[in-house]
N, C-alpha and C positions, 0 to 999 in steps of 0.2 A: 612066301608070297609068290603066287603064280603070275606069269606074264600073260597079258591078253593081246592077241593079234587082231588087227582090223584089216580087211581087204577092200581097197578102194580102187575103182576103175579109173583109168586115165581119161581126161576129157576128150570128147570126139572132135576130130579135125573138121574144119569146114568143108563143105562139099566142093569138089573141083580143085582142092588144094594140091599143089604139086611141089615137092621138096626142092627139086632141081630148078624149077621155074621160079618159084616165089622166094626162095632163100637167097639172101644177099649177104656176103661176108664183109664185115666192116673192120676186121682185124685178124690177128693171128694169136693163138695161144702160145705162151712162153713154154720153154722146155721144163720138164719136171725137175724138182729139186728135192733131195732127200733130207729130211729134218728129223731130229730126235724129239719126241713128245714126252713130257714128264707130267704125271698126274699131280696136280696141286689144288689148293683151295679148300674152303670149308666143306664143300659137298664131297670131295674126295676123302677128307679126313673123317667125315661122317660115315662114308662107305667102309673105310678101313676099320673104324671103331665097331661098326655092326658086324663085319666079318670076324674081327678078333674075338668079340664077346658072343658071337652067334645070336644076335638079336634081330628081331623084325623091325620094321620102320616104326610101328606104334610103340613097341617096348622101348626102343632107343629114345624116342621123343619124350615118353613119360619119365624115364630115369634122368634125362638131361634137365627137364623142367624141375624135378625135385632137387637136383644138385644146385641149380641156379638159385632157387628160393633159399636153400640152406646157406649158400655163399652170401647172398644179400643180407640175410639175417645176421650172419657172423660179422660181416663188414659193418653193418649199422650198429650192432651192439658194441663192437670193438673200437668204433670211431667216434665215440662221444667226446666232445671237444674239451670238457672239463669235469673234474670230479664232482660228485654230488654231495652236498652238505647233508649230513644225517638229520639235522634240525629241519631243513627244508622239506625232507621226505615226510616229516610228521606234521606238516602244515594243515590247517583246517581249510577245506575248500570253500567254506562260507566267507572266510576272510580274504577273498580274492583281490580286493583293492589294495591290501597291504603286501601282497606278494610281488616279488621281482619277476616279471614275466620272462625276461631274457634269461635270468639265472635258472628258472624252471626248465627252459628248453635248452640250457647249456650254451647260450649265446652271449654270455657276459662280456666277452672280449669284442663282440661285434656291436651289440646294442643297436642304436639308431641307424648304424650303417648296414645292418643285416638286410639282405635281399629277401624277396618273397620265396625264392627257391631255397635259400638257406633255412628259412623258417619252416617250410614244408618238410625239408629233409630232417631237420632237428626234431620236428614233431613225430615223424615216422620212427626215428631212432628211439625216442622216449616211449612211444606207444609199444614198440616191439619189446622194450625192456620192462615196462610197468603195466602192461595190459592185465586187467584182473583175471581173465581166463588163463593167461600164461602163468601167472603166479599161482592160481588155484591148481593148475596142472602140475606145478612144481612143488605143491604141498605147502605153500606159504599161507599164513593166516592173516596177512596184512589186509586192511580195508582198501577201498579204491579212492581214498581221499586225494592222494597225490595225483592219481590218474585224472581226477576231475580238475585239479590245478593245471595239469598239462593241457587239457582240453580248453579251459578258460583262457590260458595264456595264448594258445594258438588262435582262439576266436578273436581275441583283442588285437593281436599282432598282425593278423591277416585282414583286419578291417581298417582301411586307411584312416577313417575318422577317429575310431577308438584308439588306434595306435598313436596318432598325432597327439591325442589328449594325454595318453600315458607318457610319451616322450617329453611332453611339456613339463612334467613333474618328475622325470627320471633323474633323481639326484646322483645316482650311481654313475651317470655319464658325465657329471660335472668334474672339472679339474680345479682343485683348490689353488688360488693364487699364491705365489711365494711370499714369505715374510721379507721385511727389509733386510734382515741379516742374511737370509738365503740369497736374495737378489744381489747383495753386495759381494758375497763370497762366490756364488756360482755364476754360470753363464746366463746373463740376463735374457738372451733370446731363447735359449733352450728351456728356461723356466717359464717364460711368459707365453711362448708360441702355442703350447698345448691348451693353455687357458682360453685363448681367443678362438682356437679351432673348435673347442667344445662349445663355447658361447655362440659361435657362428652358425650352429645348427638351427638356431631360432630366427635367423635373419630372413626377412621377406625377399631381400635382394641377394642373389647368388651369381657368381661366386663372391665370397667375402675376401676383402684385401688381407694379405698376410703381413705379419709384423716385420718381416725382413731380417736384415742383419746390420752390422755396423757399417757396411758399405752401401747401404740403401741411399738413394737420392732424397734430397729434401722434399721434392714434390711427392714422392711415394710415401714418405713418412707422414706428411701433412694430410695426404689422401686417407691414410689408415686411420689417423686420429679423428679426422672430420667424419669419416664413416661411422666410427663407434660413438662419437658424441651426438650424432644424428641417427642413431640406430633405430630401425623399425623392426620390432619383434612380432612374430605371429604367436608367441607363447601365450597360452591361456591356462586356466586352472580348473576347468570343468571336472577333471578327473577326481579332484578332491572335494567335489560338492557333497553336501549332505543329501542322502537319498530323499527324493520327493515322494510323499504317499501316493499310491495309485488309486486309492478308493475315491469315489466321486462324492461321498457324503461330507467329508471334511475339507471343503474347498478353501476355507479361510486358512487352515493350517498349511495347505499346499501352497497358497500364495505367499504366506509368511516364510516358508522354507525357500521358495524361489527368490524372494527379495533378499533373504539372508545370504543365499549363495551368490547372488549378483554383487552384493556389497563385499563379500569375502573375496571374490575374484578381483574386484577393483582395488581393494586394499593390497592383495598379493601382487597385482600388476604394478602398483605404485612402488611397493617395497622392492620388487625386482628391478625396476628402472633405477631406483636410488642405488641399489647394490651394484648394478652394472656401471653406473656413472662413477661411483667411488672406486671401482676396480680399474676403470680407465684412468682416473686421476692418479691412482697409485702407480700404475705402469708409466704414465707420462712423467711423474715426478722422478722416477728412477732411470729414465731413458737418457743415456749419455749423449745420444745423437741430438736430442733437443737442446741440451746444454751446448754442444758443439756448434749447432746451427745458430743459437742465440749469440754465442761468442763470435762466430764468423759474421753474423749480422751486425753486432756492435762494432766489430773491427771495420766492416764495410761502411757503417755509418760514421765512425770516427774518421776513416779515410776520406769520406765525402765531406765531412765537416772541416777537416784540415785543408782539403783541397779548396773548399768554399772560402774558408778563412784566408788561405793563401791568395786566392783569386781576389777576394775583397781587399786584402792588404795591398796586393799589386795594383788593383784598380785605384785605391786611394793614393798610393805612391805615384802612379802614373798621372792621376789627376793633380796631385800636388806639384809634380814635375812640370806638367802642362801649365798649371797656374803660375809657377815660378818662371817658366819660359815665357809665358804670355806677359808677365809683369816685367821681365827683363827686356823683351821686345818693345813693350810699351815705353819703358824708360829710355831705351836706346832710340826709339822713334821720337820720344819727347825731346831727348837731348839733341838728336839730329835735327828736329824741327827748330829747336832753339838756336842751334848752330847755324841752321839754314837761314833762320830769321836774322840772326846776327850778321851772317855773311851778306844776306840781302840788304840789311840795313847799311852795312859797310859799303856794299856795292852802290846802294842808292846814294849814300853820302859821297862816295868816290865819284859817282856819276854827276851828282849835284855839284860837287867841287870842280869836277872837270868842266861842267857846263859854265860854272862861274868863271873858271880860268879861261875857257875858250871865249866867253863873252868879253872878258877883259882883253884877251888877245885881239878879238875883232875890233873892239873899241880903240884899243891902243894902236891897231894898224892904221886907222884913219888919222888918229891923232899924230902918230909919228910921221905920217905922210902929209902933214900940214893940211889935213882935211881935204886931201886930193887936189890941193892947189900947187902951182909951180913953186919952186924954192925961191925964197925972198919975198913972196907975196903973203901978206898978212891976212889970216882968216878972221873975219869979223864974227860977231856973236850970232848973226843970222846964219852965216855959213856953217858955223859949228853946230848950231841947232838943227839945221836941215840935214847935215851929214849924219849926225848922231841919230836923228829921227829915222832916216833911211836904214841905218845900221840896226836900230831896234826893230824896224819893220821886217827886215830880212831875217834877223834872229828869231822873230816870232813865227816865221813861215817854215823854218827848217827844224829838223829834229836834232837830237844830241849828236848822232853819228855824222850827219851832214855838217853840223857845226864844228865837230872835231876835225873833219876833213878840210873844211874851209880854213880853220885856224892853223892847221898844219901847212896849208899852202901860203898863208900870210905870215907865218912865223919868221921873224928876222928881216922882213922887208922894210925899207925906209924910203924908197923912191916912190914918189906919188904916182908916176905913170905905171910902174909895176903893180903897185897896190890897186890902183884904179882898174887896171886890166883884169886882175883876179876877181875883183868885185863885179865888174861888168859881165864876166863869164858866168859867175854864179847867178846874177840877176837874170841873164839870158836863159840859163837852165831852168830857173824857177818859173819864168814866163812860159817856157815850152811845156813844163809839166803842169801848168795851170795853177801854180800856187801864188803867183804874183801877176797882176794885170799890167799890160803895157801902159806906161805913163804913170803908174801908181807911185813910183819913187821919183823924187824931185831932183836928186843930185846923182846918186850912184846909178850907173847903167844908162844915164841919159846922154 
């Protein structure tokens, strides 16, 4: 290949430009540094390859493209994810509804989890291996039936609606629940977790709660079972519908088939709901966590009941003690009241007796003092009556305490003058306090 050289003139400087006048230095160049430059990179490798094999650019590009195509074919053919079943290779392309589309493309281990990229790559691998032209070139006499199966599987799996319909009835993706014996002998969570993961692909709500383990909290376990008992499934069964006639002449038959398909879908939906409900019931029945939670709940209820009964018993005992204490206080108060009444009665009797005694003392004082007459002078009936009347009047004017005080002063006196003096002082006091009027008494204090 010859090199082509182009000669381009430098741009013309503006008129009147002067290098020394117009040039302004804004910095200085650093000193030169010696470095070793090594040829590397894809372009250098391509250059070395062309020199080694003495190729031109076009020859090297063509040979590299052929090698890349061969490498891709070899990688795709050798990277098939799973072995092909001989019976599957003999499938009739017309029976496309009965074929496992994922198995046809070698995606059995991925199934509903397979991405669009994986499906396209699997399709390319299968086409490179089973394309009719390639088989014909290899001298194979096989028909293109399996190739049509590949094309149909790719068509369905790359269409979101059709793939969803197929995934809805893809029983190969289901995981059988463990039997009671298996659940008892094996690890409960390892056996049941894949079952619910597989069933969770039909949930309208994502992500789906996990089964957890024996250390899961009660709230998480309850959330798991509540989710599955109220499971909302998008699963439908259109894929298994009977083909509806396309001709416009037999409309009645077409409507009949559509009604039949709708009824069949509803029936399968109901059966699937019942199946899932039974599956959750079986899992719940074997879940030791539920038994533990119920036991803890019963223990908690028993504890609360015992605490409540103890509180009620204590309350009754306290009420009984309070009642007994109240009754005791009532009896003590009653006894104290009786004692107080008895003491009061005794005090009243004593006071009454004291008053009587003091009255006798007061009356005896004037009697012993010859009714306040000098010694030797006899007191007549009139004098006796007047003195005793005055004594009665004074006793009526004074209270018990004053009477006792007066009796104390008169006790033991016999001389008329001394007795008369005491009575005169008492009458004078009574007159001062307004209990007796002056001149009210006829003998005493006059």
